[in-house]
N, C-alpha and C positions, 0 to 999 in steps of 0.2 A: 313138588310131590304130585303124583297122579292117582289119587285114591279111586277114580273111576276108570283106571286103565283096563282095556279089554272089554268094557261094557258097551253095549249098543243102545242108542236112545233115539226116540222120536219125539221132537218138540213141535207141536202144532202152533200155527199162527207165529211163525218164528222169522218172517221176513222184515219185522219192524218192531221197535220198541221193547217191551218186556220180553217177548218171546225171543227176539234176537239176542238180547243180553243173556238169556238162559242158555241158548244154544251155544254161544261163545264160551260161557263158563263151564259148561258140561265138557266141551272140547278141551278147554285149558286144563281141566282136571283128568284128561286122558281118555274120555268116552269118544266113540264114533257116533256121529250125529247126522240124523236125518232132519233136515230143515224144511218143514212144511210151510207152504204160503198159499193164499188164495189169489190175491191181486198184487202183492208186493214182491214181484219177481226180481226187481233190481236189488233190493235189500237181501233177499234170500240168497241170490247168487254172489253177491259181494261177500256175505258172511261165509259162504262155502268156499269161495277163492282164498280168503284170508286164513281160514282154518287149515286148508290144504296146504298153502304157502308156508304155514308154520309147522308142517310135519304131521298134521292130524288127518282124519278121514272124515269127509263129509258129503252128503249128497242133498240136492234140492228137489223136493216133490210138490207138485201143484195139485189142489183138490178143493172142491167146495164141500165143506164138512157139514153143511146143512142137509146133505143127502147121504143116507146110510151107504149107498154103493161107493161113494167117494171115500167115506170113512174107512171102509173094508179094503179098498184098493190101496189107499196111502199106506195102511198098516202092512199090507202084503209087500209093497214096494220097498218099505223101510226094512222089513225083515229079510226080504231077499237080498238087499244090498249088502248087509252085514252077516248074514247067515244066522240070525236070531235077533231077539229083542229082550233087553233087560229093563228098560226104563221108558215109561210113557208120560210125558208132560202134556197134559191137557190145557192149552193156553188160548187157542183161537177163540176169539170172541167179538162181540160188537156192542158198543154203547150208544143208546139213543135216549137223550133227555126229552122230556116233555110232560106235561100234566096228564091226568088220566083222560081228560077230555080230548087231548091232542093225539093220544096214542092209538093209531089206527090198528086194525087187525093185521094189516101187512107188517107194521112196525113191531107189533107184538110177536108175531110168528118169526120174524127175522131173528129177534133176540133169543127166544126160546129154541129155535131150530138150531142155532149155532151154539149158543152158551150152555144149553143143557142137553139136547139130543145129540149134538156132536160129540160131547164128552162121553155120554153113555155108550154110544156105538163104536167110538174109537176104543174105549176100554174093553167092550165086548170083543171086538176084533183082535185086540192085542193079548188077550188072557191066555190063549194056548202058548204063545211064545214066552210070556212072562212066567207062566207056570213052569215051563220047561227050564227057564233060566236058573231056578233055584234061589235067586234073590231078586225077584221082580219087584218093581216098585211103580206105582201110579202117583203122580203129583197133579192135582187139579188146582188151577188158578181160580180163586174166588175174589172177593173184594170186601173192603170195609163195609160196602153197601149190603153185604149179606148179613151183617150183625148189627147195623145201626140205620136209623132213618135219615134221609135227606130228600127235600122236596123235589118233585118233577122226575123221579127215578123210580117209580113204583114198578114198572114192568122190568126194568133192569135189575133192581134189587130183588125181585122175585126170582130171577134167573140165579143170582149169586146165592141166595138163601138155598135154593134147590141144590147148588152145587155142594154146599156144606152138608146137607141132609144126605145126599147121594154118596158123599165121601164117607161119612160115618157108617152108613148101612153097608156099603159095598166092602169097607174094611172088615167088618165082622164076617160077611159072606165069604171073603177070600182068605181070611186068616189061616184056616185049615189047610189051604193050598199054598201056603207060604208066599202070598203076594200082599205087599203092604200097600195101603191106600192113604194118603194124607193130602191136605190142601194148604196152599199159602194164600193169605189174604192181603194183597198190596193196599197201601193207603194212596195218598196223593203221589203218583209217580209221574214225573215230568216227561211226557212223550210229545211228539210233534203236534198232535192234534190240540193240545191244550193251548198253543199259541194262536190258534184259530178262534178261541173264545174271546168275545169283546172284553177288553180291559184286563186280560190276564197277563201277569208278568211274574217272573220268578220271585221277585221281591214280595209281591202280595201273597203268593203261595206260601212263602216262608213264614208268614204271620199266622197261617191257619194251623201250623203243626206244633204240638208241645215240644218237640225236639228243636224247633227252631229252623228247620229247612225242609224243603220238599224232597221226595225221594227221587232216585234215579234207577233206571233198569238194573244197573249193577248192584243196587242194594237188595233186589229181589233174587237174583241169580244164585248167590251163595246159599241162601236158605233152601232153595229147591235142590241144589246139588247136595246139600247135607241130608235132606230127607230121602233123596234117591240112593244114598250110599250106605255102606255097612255101619257106619256111625249111628244110624238111626234104626238099627235092626229091631229095637223094642218099641218103636213108636209106629203106631197105626191108628187110623180114625181121627187124627187130630187136625185142627186148623190152626196155623201159625201166622198170626198177624205181623206183617212187616210194614209198619205205618208211622214210626216216629212217635208212637204213643197215642195216636188219633182214637183207636177203638177203646182204649182204657179210660178216656176221658168221658165225662158226663156229656150228654147232648146239649151243652150250652156253650156258647162262644161269646167272648167279649174281647174288645180291643185291648183294654188294659185289665188284667185280673184284679179283683178287689183285694185290699189288704187283709 
């Protein structure tokens, strides 16, 4: 089945990890996909090649979405490639951990410029095409950090909380224009950078999650595809956490739950 057949999608930050998984899933469901990347050229072009080899349509587009001009250019290139735009997935982002004392102005600006400003101006640039689509959808990728606290992530959590607020407000603004806006909040999703953290193993990650395992990019992608499609026509302004129960749990963690 191809519920997204005929739709054109732009997925930002799709050269690696969650974004790459989303791009592949949208293509599997029939969408033509613009795969945006900043530095992950190899991953973006590999995904594009695999999608086209399977009979789909995909293009790879480079841009630094910290800059408004690049946001606008990437959206124009995606729209021109497919003759329109139906779906925008705002996924490109950066995580920088550190105490408030360690977080410099440069690190702060890097996170907010990409994780918030990039989302805002990609959405603004995409809006005319999404409105013409008649079933336009924006899906913003936030995080469990947007709804719960964790040490040494104050600036990053601030960006993800901002994405949730942005999603809700923009959904109300765009509802009369028939463009839906939702968010997906991943939990612990095992991407390559996790293995660069001292002491991290999959087995350890599994112990942190109520469902008993860490997530994979493939866990996020179907949720995004659902929100982007017609089955979610009456859903807008919502944040769907895909996290194995992490956000539902109280902010307490113990190795062995009490009896």
